[in-house]
N, C-alpha and C positions, 0 to 999 in steps of 0.2 A: 204259600199264605194269598188268599184273596183280598181283595179291593175292597171286598163287604165286611170283612174283619176290623176294620176303623170307624165301620157305618151303625148304628144304636141297631138290638135287637128287630126292629120293626120293620125296618127298612128294606123297600121293595123297586122293585125299577120294571116294572112293567111297559113296553113296549117305550126302552128309552127313559120317560122320566119317572122321577124319585117322588113314592108314594112312604110317609111315618106317619104308624097311627092308623094305616088308612087311610089316610085323603092327598093326595095329588099336591106337589108340593110349591106349580103349578097354582092349583085354585089360589092355596094361602096364599102366594104371597097376590094372585090377583087382588083378595078381602083384607089382606093385614097389611099389604106394602112389600119392600124392601124399601134397607137391610132388616133384617127379623132372626131371630132364633128359635129354635121350631122344637122343643122338647119332646122328647117319647116317653112320657107318663109311663107307662109299665115297662121301659127300660131302670128306668131311674128307679124306681122301682124292685128290680130281679133284685140288681146291684147292691140298694141298701140289701138288700133281705137277705143276698149272698153273706154281705160281712154280718150280720142278727146268727144266722147259726152259722158259722162262722166261734166263732165268742157267747153260746150261751152262758157261759155262768160269769162273765165278764162285763164290761158296759161300753157301745155304739155309741160316742159322738159325733153326731155326724159334723163335719168340719164348715160350717158356716161361709166360712170368709171365700169358699169354693163360687157360692151360691144365693143365694138367698131370699126370699122374697117371705110373705106372708102366708102363698098356698101352701110352699115349700115344706114349711115347718108343718104346718095340719096336717101332712103325708108321712111327719117325723114320728109320731106318739102309736097310731096302728098298726106300725113298722117296727116297734121297739125299738126305737133309737131313742137316743138326748141329741140337745147341740149345747156346739161349743161357738160362741161369742168372742169379738177383741175392742169391737168399742160401740161406746155409748149406741151408733146406727143399728149396728147391727143388734144389737139386747132390745130396741126400738123394734125392731120388725120381729121376732122372739114375739116381745111382748102379743104386736097387733097379730100373728100369727096362734097365740093361746095357746105358747108350751107355757108348760108347767115350773116356775124357779128354781125347784126346785132339781131341775136334770137340765139344769142352762147350767153351764162353764168356761167365767167369763177370762177372756185373755189377756195380752197386752203387754208392751213394752214402757206402758208411760199409762198408764189408765191418772184421769184426770179426778183430784176429791171430788166434782161433779159428780160422775161417771162410778164412782163408787159409792155414793152415797141415794146415786138410783136403787143400783145393785143392790146394795144389802136392803135397803128400801121395802123392795121388791120383793127381800126371802131367796134373794139366787144361794141357786146350791154350791156353791163351791167359788171361787177366785184363786185363781192362778199367781203367783206374788212371783214377781219378775227379777224388783231389787230393793234393800234396806229401806232406803226412802219411803218402796211404795208400802210396805211392812211395817212402818210406824205406822203410815196415813192411813190402813185400811184396821190397823186395831182401832186410832181413835177412833175415822167414821162405826166400826162396830161396838166400841164404849155406848157412841153417845146417843145410838137405837134400839141400847138395852140387850144384842146380841152376842152368841158366840157364833162368829162367822165359822164355819169351815172351807180347809182353804187346800195347797197343793203348792209345794214347793218347785218349781221349777228350776232344771237345772241342769246343765253345758256342758252334757262328760269326756268332751273331746274325742268324738269322734267324727272318720271325714265319709261327710255320705257322700261322696262320688256325683256330685252334680253340679248345675249351674253353682258360680260362688257370690251370685242376686239368691238364691235359693236354698245356698246351705246355711244348715243355722245350727248346729249340734260340736264344731269345732271351738275349740279353749277361745277364739278373737272374733264373738260372736256381742253382737248388742243383744244377746235378750239370755237370761234365765241367772244362775248362778254359777260358778265353774264350779265341776269337781277337782280337779288337780290343787285347784290353788288356796282351797277351803273353806270360800265361801258357800259352802251349796251346809258343809257343817255346818259354821257359826252360824245360817239362817233356821237350821232344824231347833238349835237352841234358843236361839231369839222367838221364833213362833213358841214354841213352847213353857218361856218365862209369861208373855202374857194375854191375864183370863181372858180375853176377847178372843180370842184367838184359835183356833181345833185346826189341828196340822192331822187333815183327811191323809193324807198320801206324797206321792214323789212327783210330775210331771215329766218330760224331755222331749224333744221333736229335735228331729234331725234336718231333719232339709224336705225337700219337696222334689218333683217328680224322680224321687228311686226304682233303678229298677233294677235291684240287686236285692238279695237278703242279706248280707255281710254285716252293712251297715248296722241296720235291726238288730240282727245278733249278738256283734258288739257291746251296743247300747245295752242291749237289756242286760247284755253280761255288767256290765259296770254301775247300771243303778240299781239290781239287786245286791249286789258284791255291796254298793252303798248303804238298800235298806233295811238288809238282815240283820247288821249286830246293831241299827236303835230301833230296834222293834217293829220297824217302821211295813207297816201289810197290802197295801196298795201302792200298786202302778199306774199309771198316764204314761204312753210309751209313744201315745203323740198318733199324724199319721206320715203325710208323704210317697205312698208307696203311689211311681207312675203307671202311665198309660199309652197304647202306642197312639200315635196322630197320624205317620205314615203307611202306606200298606211296606212293609221291609223292614219296620220298628222292631225291636226282640219286645216279645211278650214280658210283661210284669206279671210279678207273680200270683199268683191266685190268693182272696185274702186267707184263704184254711189254709197254703202254701203257709203266708206269713206270721199268723197266729202260731201257725208249729212250731216252726222257730223261738216265736216269743217265749211261748207258754215252757218250754227245755228249758232255756235260760232263766227262768224267774219261778220255776216249779211250783208251789202251791201257792204265790205272790198273786193278790187278785187282783186282775188283771182290761185295764181300761184302752181302746183306741181313739182314732179321731180321722176316719177317710172322711175324705172331701173331692179332692179330683178324683181319684178313681169310683164314686159314682155319679156327680157328676159329672163331667167333659163327657164322657162317652156316651151321654145320654141327648147331647144335642148337635143341631146340625144349623147352620149360619147361613142365611140363605140371601145374592147379592145379586142385583141384576147389571149384566156390562151394559156402559158407555160407552166407550168406545174402546177403541183397536185399534193400538199407533206401533208398527212391526212387532218384537215380542215382547208389549207392556200392554193388558188386558183393563182398562178403567171400571172401577167399580164403585156404588153408588155408596158405600161404606170406606173402609179404611182403620189408621191409628185408633182412632178414637172411640169406635166403636173393639179393635182386638189391639191393644200396644205391646204384647209382645212381643211379635217378633224383632219391631222392635229396639224395645228395653230388655232384650236379652237371646234376641237369635230365633228365639221358637220358629218351628217349621211343622206346618201343614200341607192337609195334600184338598186337593178341589175336583171336583167334578164339576164339568154339565151337566144338570138336571130335570132341563125347562122339553126337553125332548131328542128322540133322535139324531143321531150321527156315520156317515159312512167315512167322513173325511181321515183323512190319514193324519196320527194324532203331530202337535208342533209342537215347542219348547214353551213355555211362555211366562213372564211376569205379573202376578197379580195386584196390584196396587189402587191404592184410597184415591181418596177426590183432596184428599188434605194437600197444604202449603209447602210436603217437602218428603225431600230429595230420597228420604231412609221410610217412605210411607207404602214402604211393602208389605202386603198377605202373603203373599206365596208364592217364592219362587222357586222355576226349574217343576212349573206346573205342564203336565202333558196333554194337550188343550186339541180339542181338535181344527183346521184350520182355519173348517169356514162358522170361526168361532162367528158373533155378529151381534149390533148395536139389541137390549131388550132379552140377550139369552139370561138365562137364569145360573149360575153358579152352587153348592151345594160346597160345605169346607166341615170336613166332621168335625168329630172331638172340640167340641166347641162348647162345651158347659161349665169349663173350668175357669173363675176367675177373668173369662171376657165378661159381658156381662158387669160384672164386680170389680173390674178397670175401667168399665170406660169412660168418657170423660167428655170436656161440650170443645175440642179443640175447632177454630176455628168455625165456631158457634154450631154444632152438628149437635142434633137429638139426639138423645140416643135411643138405638131400636128397641122395640119389646120384646118377650116369650111369648108363643102363644105353646101349651099343652096341649100335646094330640093325646086319644087316646079313641079306641074301639070306634072312627070314623068321624069321633067330634072332636073339635078345634074350640078351647076356649085361652081369653086373654087372663094370663096370670099376672105378667107386666107389662104396661100398656104405652104404647107409648110416646116419650115425650115431646111436646110441640115445642114453637116457635116460641108460643105467650107461656108456656112455665120459664122459660127464660130471661123472657122480657119482664116477669112477674118477681125477678132475685132483684133488679133496679129502681133504687130509689130515683 
């Protein structure tokens, strides 16, 4: 497996300089600064179409929590994808991007009354119920608006997703959903059917994230189908969670077609929906950083845990490569660290970087499109990076760089 397998489809390295979408990252960094996320639009579209082609008779909802902005929302309709959101903020982005409300699914384990009112008033296609309290809350809100609201019930199927505990959501001990084993899911079905302002559209499950094998998906699909059929429920949304390769040598995940084939084998003639996010957005984006200091094994860059908290949160592992020039120097082990006041502010461990790496060099980190900009914060009052979409030799800003003025506007 070559190093290029973790880079976007249009990545090329003429004369040792990374090009994305036909543009040199040196030019992109000069115009837009670093840190920056470079989103390969063609790669994103191709991955979205792969999911649509894998499930032509079902529904594909893009998992907006991976990465969302109005421009991405505008891409989804022509690609044949719907959208799932899980907060009022993501709902606002869906509205700003012009997504028809009927094509939006609203998730979340603690939706507020205000969020539910906004969603119902907008005409949201489906709300995924996560608790009995929320069920009652939504029934009242829908009645207030004179609507019969379509809902799905999130079921916790008791499946081990074989992923990090922080991103596993399908086990019996989870904050999400109604337990299948404890009988809560069956009681939720009964209660929804007794509410005239709610209409049961189907069942939902999501067993976790960054999953690289098919066993857990198959078991979840089997349990969900076995639960649905005796109840006369004909629609299953089996969520997302398909992982990606972050480093050379990482296991290659199943393809969308391979995953869908397994799900369909277990669910038969039931109508199937999926919610890919990371597997579309993740590989499509490269993060760029500028080297500031080199001190022994430590290479400090101009970003860090504020723009990518995943390594500090749960040990997420990345690779990196010198992207701004060729180098014939021998590689040496390095640790790429950020500029924040934390010893745990580490972006890439055990990176093989040229021994002549110097301040001003640009490093590129692939597979940076999912959860990085979404999780980014302002620790040490560092503004968040922009997202630059590139395609066919053209670049445009789809998320502008946050400024210190933006931060100061929040203060009374």
